[in-house]
C-alpha positions in Angstrom: -11.5 -25.9 1.4 -8.0 -26.0 2.9 -6.5 -24.1 -0.1 -9.2 -21.4 0.1 -8.6 -21.0 3.8 -4.9 -20.6 3.2 -5.5 -18.1 0.3 -7.8 -16.0 2.4 -5.8 -16.1 5.6 -2.5 -15.2 3.9 -4.2 -12.5 1.8 -5.6 -10.9 4.9 -2.2 -11.1 6.6 -0.6 -9.3 3.7 -3.5 -6.8 3.5 -3.3 -5.8 7.2 0.5 -5.8 7.3 0.6 -3.5 4.2 -2.2 -1.3 5.6 -0.4 -0.9 8.9 2.9 -0.2 7.2 1.2 2.4 4.9 -0.5 4.0 7.9 2.9 4.2 9.6 4.5 5.7 6.5 1.8 8.3 6.4 2.3 9.2 10.1 6.1 9.1 10.1 6.9 10.4 6.7 4.0 12.4 5.4 3.8 13.0 1.6 4.9 16.7 1.3 3.8 18.6 -1.7 7.1 20.4 -1.6 8.8 17.3 -2.7 7.3 17.8 -6.2 9.7 20.8 -6.6 12.7 18.5 -6.2 14.3 16.4 -9.0 12.6 13.1 -9.4 9.4 12.1 -11.0 6.0 11.2 -9.5 6.5 7.7 -10.9 9.7 7.2 -9.0 8.2 8.4 -5.8 5.1 6.1 -6.1 7.2 3.1 -7.2 9.7 3.7 -4.4 6.9 3.7 -1.8 5.3 0.6 -3.4 8.6 -1.3 -3.5 9.3 -0.5 0.1 5.8 -1.8 1.2 5.9 -4.8 -1.1 9.4 -5.9 -0.1 8.5 -5.7 3.6 5.3 -7.7 3.1 6.8 -10.4 0.9 8.3 -12.5 3.8 4.8 -13.3 4.9 4.5 -15.5 1.9 7.2 -17.9 3.0 5.1 -20.0 5.4 2.3 -20.2 2.8 4.9 -21.3 0.2 5.9 -24.2 2.4 2.3 -25.4 2.7 1.0 -24.8 -0.8 3.0 -23.4 -3.7 -0.1 -22.7 -5.9 -1.8 -20.6 -3.2 1.5 -18.8 -2.5 1.8 -17.9 -6.2 -1.8 -16.7 -6.4 -1.4 -14.5 -3.3 2.0 -13.3 -4.5 0.6 -12.1 -7.8 -1.7 -9.8 -5.9 1.1 -8.2 -3.8 2.2 -5.7 -6.5 -1.3 -4.3 -6.9 -1.8 -4.1 -3.1 1.4 -2.3 -2.5 0.8 0.2 -5.4 -2.7 0.9 -4.0 -1.3 1.5 -0.6 1.4 3.8 -2.0 -1.3 5.8 -3.8 -3.6 6.0 -0.8 -0.9 7.6 1.4 -0.9 10.5 -1.0 -4.5 11.4 -0.2 -4.5 10.4 3.5 -4.3 14.0 4.9 -7.6 14.9 3.2 -9.5 11.7 4.1 -11.6 11.0 7.1 -10.7 7.4 6.9 -6.9 6.8 7.2 -4.7 4.9 4.9 -5.1 1.9 7.2 -8.9 1.8 6.7 -8.9 2.4 3.0 -6.2 -0.2 2.2 -7.7 -2.8 4.6 -11.2 -2.3 3.1 -10.1 -2.7 -0.5 -7.6 -5.4 0.3 -10.1 -7.5 2.2 -12.5 -7.4 -0.7 -9.6 -8.5 -3.0 -8.7 -11.3 -0.6 -12.3 -12.6 -0.7 -12.4 -12.6 -4.4 -9.0 -14.3 -4.5 -10.2 -17.0 -2.1 -13.3 -17.7 -4.1 -11.7 -17.5 -7.5 -7.9 -18.0 -7.4 -7.3 -17.1 -11.1 -8.4 -13.6 -10.2 -4.8 -13.1 -9.2 -4.1 -12.4 -12.9 -6.7 -9.6 -12.7 -4.6 -8.1 -9.9 -1.6 -8.1 -12.2 -3.7 -6.4 -14.9 -4.6 -3.7 -12.4 -0.9 -2.7 -11.8 -0.6 -0.2 -14.6 -3.9 1.4 -13.6 -3.0 1.6 -10.0 0.4 3.1 -10.9 -1.3 5.8 -13.0 -3.7 6.4 -10.1 -0.9 7.0 -7.7 1.0 9.2 -10.1 -2.1 11.3 -10.6 -2.6 11.7 -6.9 1.1 12.7 -6.5 0.9 15.2 -9.3 -2.4 16.7 -8.0 -0.9 17.9 -4.7 -0.6 21.6 -4.4 2.8 22.8 -3.4 1.3 25.7 -1.4 -1.2 23.6 0.5 -1.2 24.0 4.2 -2.4 21.3 6.5 -2.4 21.1 10.2 0.1 18.5 11.5 -1.6 15.1 11.4 1.6 13.1 11.7 3.9 12.1 14.6 6.5 14.7 15.7 9.2 12.1 15.4 8.7 12.1 11.6 9.1 15.9 11.4 12.7 17.0 11.3 11.8 20.5 12.3 9.7 19.5 15.4 10.8 20.9 18.7 9.4 17.8 20.5 11.1 15.1 18.6 11.2 11.8 20.6 
C-alpha cells in the first residue's frame, strides 16, 4: 500500500508540474506556425520542448528515490512519455477549448492511476514514446503558416507587444 501511495503521489506531482509548465510555455512562448519556415525540423522542435519539460520535472523524483528506488524507477520511466505528450499538446492548445493544463493533467492522472495499480505498466509508457513523438511531429507539421489567431498568450511572451511587462 505504501509503495502504491508513493507511486500515485509522485506520478501526480510530476503530472501537475508538467501540465503547469506546458501551460506556461503555451502562454509565454506560443507555438508559431511561422517557425516552420525556419531551418530546423519538427522533430527537433518537439524534442526540444519535451526535453525542457522533462529536465525541469526530473528533480521531483529525488525525494521518491530516497524513499523507494523501485517506485522512483517506475515513475521515472513514465516521464519521457509525459513530457512528449505535453510538448505535443501545446501545439494544438490555441484551437482547444481545454488548455494544455487540462489535457495533460487528465491524461497524466489516468496514467498515474494505471501506474499505481500496475507498476510494470511503466514499460508501456516507454513503448508509447515513439508514438507520442510522431503525434507531436504531426501536430507541428499540420500548422498552417498563414493561420491567424487572436492573441491568447501573455503580452510578456510577445516581443512585438506594446505592453510588455
